[in-house]
Structures are given as C-alpha cells and as structure tokens.
C-alpha positions as CSV (number, residue, x, y, z in Angstrom):
1,M,-22.7,-4.7,-2.7
2,P,-19.5,-2.6,-2.3
3,E,-20.0,1.2,-3.2
4,G,-18.4,4.2,-2.0
5,D,-20.3,3.9,1.7
6,T,-19.1,0.3,1.8
7,V,-15.5,1.4,1.0
8,W,-15.5,4.1,3.3
9,Q,-16.5,1.8,6.3
10,A,-13.9,-1.0,5.4
11,A,-11.1,1.4,5.4
12,R,-12.3,2.8,8.8
13,R,-12.2,-0.7,10.2
14,L,-8.8,-1.6,8.6
15,H,-7.4,1.8,9.9
16,S,-8.6,1.2,13.1
17,A,-7.5,-2.4,13.7
18,L,-3.7,-1.5,11.7
19,A,-3.0,1.7,12.0
20,G,-0.3,2.6,14.2
21,T,1.1,-1.0,14.8
22,V,3.9,-2.8,13.0
23,L,3.2,-5.8,11.2
24,T,3.7,-9.1,12.4
25,R,1.8,-11.2,10.0
26,S,1.7,-10.7,6.4
27,D,0.4,-13.1,3.3
28,L,-0.2,-11.6,0.0
29,R,-1.8,-14.9,-2.1
30,V,-1.5,-13.5,-5.4
31,P,1.1,-15.0,-7.6
32,R,3.2,-11.8,-8.4
33,F,3.6,-10.6,-4.5
34,A,3.5,-14.4,-3.3
35,T,7.2,-14.0,-1.8
36,T,6.5,-10.2,-0.6
37,D,6.8,-9.8,3.5
38,L,5.6,-7.0,4.9
39,T,6.3,-8.0,8.4
40,G,8.3,-5.2,10.6
41,R,6.9,-2.5,8.9
42,A,4.5,-0.1,10.5
43,V,1.0,0.5,8.8
44,L,0.7,4.5,8.5
45,D,-3.0,4.4,7.4
46,V,-5.7,2.9,5.5
47,T,-7.4,5.7,3.1
48,P,-10.5,5.2,0.9
49,R,-10.3,6.2,-2.6
50,G,-14.0,5.9,-4.5
51,K,-14.5,2.1,-4.6
52,H,-10.4,1.5,-3.9
53,L,-8.8,1.0,-0.9
54,L,-5.0,2.2,0.0
55,A,-3.2,0.5,3.1
56,R,0.0,2.6,3.3
57,V,3.1,1.1,5.1
58,E,6.3,2.3,6.1
59,G,8.8,2.3,3.5
60,G,6.7,4.0,0.7
61,L,4.6,1.1,0.0
62,T,0.9,1.0,-0.4
63,L,-1.4,-2.3,-0.9
64,H,-4.1,-1.5,-3.1
65,S,-7.0,-3.3,-3.3
66,H,-10.8,-3.4,-4.8
67,L,-13.7,-5.0,-3.6
68,R,-15.6,-5.0,-7.1
69,M,-18.7,-7.1,-6.5
70,D,-18.0,-9.6,-4.2
71,G,-14.8,-9.1,-2.2
72,S,-14.5,-8.1,1.5
73,W,-12.1,-7.3,4.3
74,R,-12.9,-8.6,7.3
75,V,-11.2,-7.7,10.7
76,Y,-10.8,-10.5,13.6
77,A,-9.6,-10.3,17.3
78,H,-7.0,-12.5,18.3
79,G,-8.0,-16.3,18.8
80,Q,-11.5,-15.6,16.9
81,P,-12.7,-18.0,14.2
82,W,-12.5,-16.3,10.6
83,S,-16.0,-16.5,9.0
84,G,-15.5,-14.4,5.7
85,G,-15.4,-17.6,3.3
86,P,-13.3,-20.8,2.8
87,A,-9.4,-20.7,3.0
88,H,-9.1,-20.9,-1.0
89,Q,-10.7,-17.4,-1.3
90,I,-8.7,-15.6,1.1
91,R,-6.0,-13.3,-0.8
92,A,-4.4,-11.2,1.9
93,I,-3.9,-11.5,5.4
94,L,-2.3,-8.6,7.6
95,G,-2.1,-8.9,11.3
96,N,-0.8,-7.4,14.8
97,P,-0.5,-9.0,18.0
98,D,-4.2,-8.1,18.5
99,R,-6.0,-7.7,15.0
100,T,-6.1,-9.5,12.0
101,A,-7.1,-7.8,8.7
102,V,-8.4,-10.8,6.4
103,G,-8.8,-10.1,2.4
104,Y,-11.7,-12.4,0.4
105,R,-12.4,-12.7,-3.2
106,L,-10.2,-9.8,-3.8
107,P,-10.4,-9.2,-7.8
108,V,-7.4,-6.4,-7.5
109,L,-4.6,-7.1,-4.9
110,E,-1.1,-5.1,-5.7
111,L,1.7,-3.5,-3.7
112,L,3.0,-0.2,-5.5
113,R,5.2,2.6,-4.4
114,T,3.0,5.4,-2.5
115,T,4.5,8.1,-5.0
116,D,2.6,5.8,-7.7
117,E,-0.7,5.7,-6.3
118,D,-1.8,8.0,-9.1
119,R,-1.5,5.0,-11.6
120,V,-4.3,3.3,-9.9
121,V,-6.8,6.1,-8.7
122,G,-5.4,9.3,-10.4
123,H,-8.3,8.7,-13.2
124,L,-11.0,9.0,-10.8
125,G,-13.3,11.9,-10.1
126,P,-13.9,13.7,-7.2
127,D,-14.5,11.2,-4.4
128,L,-18.2,11.7,-2.7
129,L,-16.6,11.1,0.8
130,G,-13.4,12.3,0.3
131,P,-11.5,15.6,0.9
132,D,-11.1,16.2,-2.9
133,W,-15.2,16.6,-3.0
134,D,-15.8,19.2,-5.5
135,P,-19.5,19.1,-6.7
136,G,-19.0,21.5,-9.6
137,L,-16.1,19.8,-11.0
138,A,-18.4,16.3,-10.7
139,L,-21.1,17.8,-12.6
140,A,-18.9,19.7,-15.2
141,N,-17.5,16.0,-15.8
142,L,-21.2,14.3,-15.7
143,L,-22.2,17.1,-18.2
144,Q,-19.3,16.6,-20.7
145,D,-21.1,13.9,-22.8
146,P,-24.7,15.2,-23.2
147,A,-26.2,12.2,-25.0
148,R,-24.9,9.8,-22.3
149,P,-27.9,8.0,-20.3
150,L,-27.7,9.5,-16.9
151,G,-26.9,6.1,-15.3
152,E,-24.1,5.4,-17.2
153,A,-22.6,8.5,-16.4
154,L,-23.5,8.2,-12.7
155,L,-21.4,4.5,-13.1
156,D,-18.4,6.0,-14.8
157,Q,-15.8,6.9,-11.8
158,R,-14.3,9.1,-14.1
159,N,-17.1,11.4,-13.6
160,L,-17.4,11.3,-9.8
161,A,-16.2,8.3,-7.3
162,G,-18.3,6.0,-5.2
163,I,-21.8,5.5,-7.1
164,G,-22.4,2.0,-7.7
165,N,-25.5,0.3,-9.3
166,V,-27.5,0.5,-6.2
167,Y,-27.1,4.5,-5.8
168,K,-27.5,4.9,-9.5
169,S,-31.0,3.4,-9.6
170,E,-31.8,5.1,-6.1
171,L,-30.6,8.6,-7.4
172,C,-32.7,8.5,-10.5
173,F,-35.8,7.4,-8.8
174,L,-35.6,10.7,-6.5
175,L,-34.7,12.8,-9.3
176,G,-37.8,11.4,-10.8
177,V,-36.3,10.3,-14.1
178,T,-35.4,6.9,-15.6
179,P,-31.7,5.7,-15.7
180,W,-31.9,6.1,-19.7
181,L,-32.6,9.9,-19.9
182,P,-29.6,11.6,-21.5
183,I,-27.8,13.7,-18.9
184,G,-28.1,16.7,-21.2
185,E,-31.7,16.5,-20.9
186,L,-32.0,16.6,-17.0
187,S,-33.6,20.1,-16.0
188,A,-31.1,22.8,-14.8
189,E,-32.4,22.6,-11.2
190,R,-32.3,18.8,-11.2
191,A,-28.8,19.0,-12.6
192,A,-27.5,21.2,-10.2
193,K,-29.0,19.3,-7.2
194,L,-27.7,15.9,-8.5
195,P,-24.0,15.9,-7.2
196,E,-24.6,17.0,-3.4
197,F,-27.9,15.0,-3.5
198,A,-25.5,11.7,-4.3
199,R,-23.0,13.0,-1.5
200,K,-25.9,13.6,0.9
201,L,-27.0,9.9,0.5
202,L,-23.4,8.2,0.6
203,V,-22.7,10.5,3.8
204,H,-26.3,9.2,5.6
205,N,-25.2,5.6,5.0
206,R,-21.3,5.5,5.8
207,D,-22.1,4.7,9.5
208,R,-25.1,2.6,8.8
209,P,-25.0,-1.1,8.7
210,V,-28.2,-1.4,6.3
211,R,-28.0,1.0,3.5
212,S,-31.3,3.0,3.3
213,T,-32.5,5.7,0.9
214,T,-35.9,5.8,1.8
215,G,-36.0,6.7,5.8
216,R,-38.7,3.8,6.2
217,R,-37.8,0.9,8.5
218,G,-38.0,-2.2,6.6
219,Q,-38.1,-0.7,3.5
220,D,-34.8,0.3,2.8
221,L,-34.5,1.1,-0.7
222,F,-37.0,2.6,-3.0
223,V,-36.5,0.5,-6.2
224,Y,-33.3,-1.2,-6.5
225,G,-33.7,-5.1,-6.0
226,R,-37.4,-4.5,-6.0
227,A,-38.5,-6.1,-9.5
228,D,-42.2,-6.7,-9.9
229,R,-43.2,-5.4,-6.3
230,P,-45.2,-2.1,-5.6
231,C,-43.6,1.2,-6.0
232,L,-43.1,2.7,-2.4
233,R,-45.0,5.7,-3.8
234,C,-47.6,5.0,-6.5
235,R,-47.8,0.9,-6.3
236,T,-47.2,0.6,-9.9
237,P,-44.9,-2.7,-10.3
238,V,-41.2,-1.8,-10.4
239,R,-39.3,-2.8,-13.6
240,R,-35.7,-3.9,-14.1
241,A,-33.5,-4.0,-17.3
242,D,-29.8,-4.6,-17.8
243,Q,-27.9,-1.2,-18.7
244,G,-24.8,-0.5,-19.9
245,D,-22.4,-0.8,-23.5
246,G,-22.7,-4.5,-23.9
247,S,-19.5,-5.3,-22.1
248,R,-20.4,-4.5,-18.5
249,E,-24.5,-4.3,-18.3
250,R,-25.6,-3.8,-15.0
251,S,-29.2,-4.7,-13.7
252,T,-31.1,-1.2,-13.3
253,Y,-34.5,-0.9,-11.6
254,W,-37.0,1.9,-11.9
255,C,-40.3,3.1,-11.7
256,P,-42.1,3.7,-15.1
257,A,-45.0,6.0,-13.6
258,C,-42.9,8.0,-11.0
259,Q,-39.7,8.6,-13.5
260,Q,-40.0,10.2,-16.7
261,G,-37.9,9.6,-19.8
262,P,-37.3,7.0,-21.9
263,A,-36.7,3.2,-20.9
264,P,-35.0,0.1,-22.6
265,A,-36.7,-0.9,-26.1
266,A,-37.9,-3.9,-24.9
267,S,-38.1,-4.3,-21.1
268,P,-37.9,-7.9,-19.9
269,A,-40.9,-9.8,-18.5
270,P,-41.4,-10.1,-14.8
271,H,-38.7,-12.4,-13.1
272,T,-37.3,-13.5,-9.6
273,R,-33.8,-13.0,-9.8
274,R,-33.2,-10.6,-6.5
275,P,-29.8,-8.9,-5.4
276,R,-27.9,-9.7,-2.3
277,P,-29.5,-8.3,0.7
278,G,-27.9,-4.7,1.6
279,R,-26.2,-5.9,4.9
280,R,-22.3,-5.0,4.6
281,S,-19.5,-7.6,5.6
282,K,-17.8,-6.9,8.9
C-alpha cells in the first residue's frame, strides 16, 4: 500500500533512472495530455512530497502523479520485459536509451508548470520524509481539532504528509490508544512524542523492501492486516472496523486489550478479508 515511505522509494528509483538524462520516449496515456511530447527535454529531478510524486523536466514543467491505493511506477532496463500489469493499465511512459519508467494504474497524472506546484501540494502539512519537516507545526496542526479521532487526524495530509492506513493503525497501537480516541484526550507526553515517532517509523522503513514496525522477523506489523489473529503482545484477537467520515472509510486495526480509548459502536464480526502483502513494487 503506497504511503510516504513507498512514495519516497518510488521517487528515488525514478530519479536514479531519469534525472540528468534527455527523454527519448514520452507517452502520457490520459486524454488531456495524450498529445503532449516531452522527448528532447532533460529530466531535472524527481521529488516526493507526502504521497505525491513531482517529476520536473526542462522548460519549467512538472509531471505530477499520485499512486493512491493501486498505482505504481516501475523502472526497466533496456530490453527488459515489462511486468507491472497489462498494457491497458499503463498511464505514462518516460524513457531514455538506458531506462524506461512505466506508470501503472495512476489515478492522478497531470502536467503543470513547475511554478504552479503549490496548486497540487501546497495544502500539505510538513512532510515526514521531506526537508520541510517541522514536528512542532505537525503537532499544532493535529491538535487544531481536539475532538477529532486520532486515526482520522493522522490520515489528514493537511496535518502532516505521508501517513497512510498502515502507519495510522501501527502508530495508534504503539501509542497504546485506539484510533477513535479524540486527539485532544491524548496525554501531553504521548502527543509530544507523536510527530517524531511517526517520522522515525517512516525513516526506518524508507530503505526496506518490506515494511516493518515490530523489529521481528516474519512478524512485520503489530495489528494492521491481523484481524482475528492474536495480538503479538497480549494474544487478544486483533479487531478490525471501518473508520472515516462515510465518504472515505478505511479499514482500521487495533487490539482491544493493549489500546485504551473508545471503539466503534458496533465492531464487525470476525472476517477473512486481508490486505495486500506489505512488499512494495519495484
């Protein structure tokens, strides 16, 4: 699942493959930009911003993409078979004589002026993996609405950028509170630790092929994706419920014994649905 660390890895792969080279292939397979040709332009850099990717090219242009749930960028060497999905799922192709970057299932893909990047990322809070990281501002943003459930506040990219559903569930477990606890009821000590705790998890995982929050081999996550399985600490069955405002509800996992605070009014019955594995696309 693409979160801040996953997007950081994708940006690093794209930057390594394309930056400093002139594009010899360009194919944007979205109606609005289908006739756009970037060949002959040098790629200047590829930068992550929260969950957004900004590929800047010569001439003051930026190709902006967002992976959301299923999108991915794959990089292939010259002559290497493409294996990221069927051809109809390809949304972008950028290549030079040595490497080709292919964007699959990209729900957001647009070309804009580099000077207009704030239009798509200016609303974001401090980036957990970016040069603008500011833990004090991130905490102030989170606490602006004390009644808001912690899990929802963490997912709001306007507060701090880079946390997705996996880290939301894992952070709440590590803090010992449920994702439904109003953030204003978080103890001062826990609240003060939250921003840097979140950053530490993402920094730890940005260079790893498999995301881990536990430090245990073969048991990578404490609660996410472990519905009905024993908690790694207390053996109580982990629970799952949807959390959100109704329009964008997300699967949320917690241990009812290890985590203090409110739970959903009606927790769902045990189920067998599991999320995708934690391995990231290459």
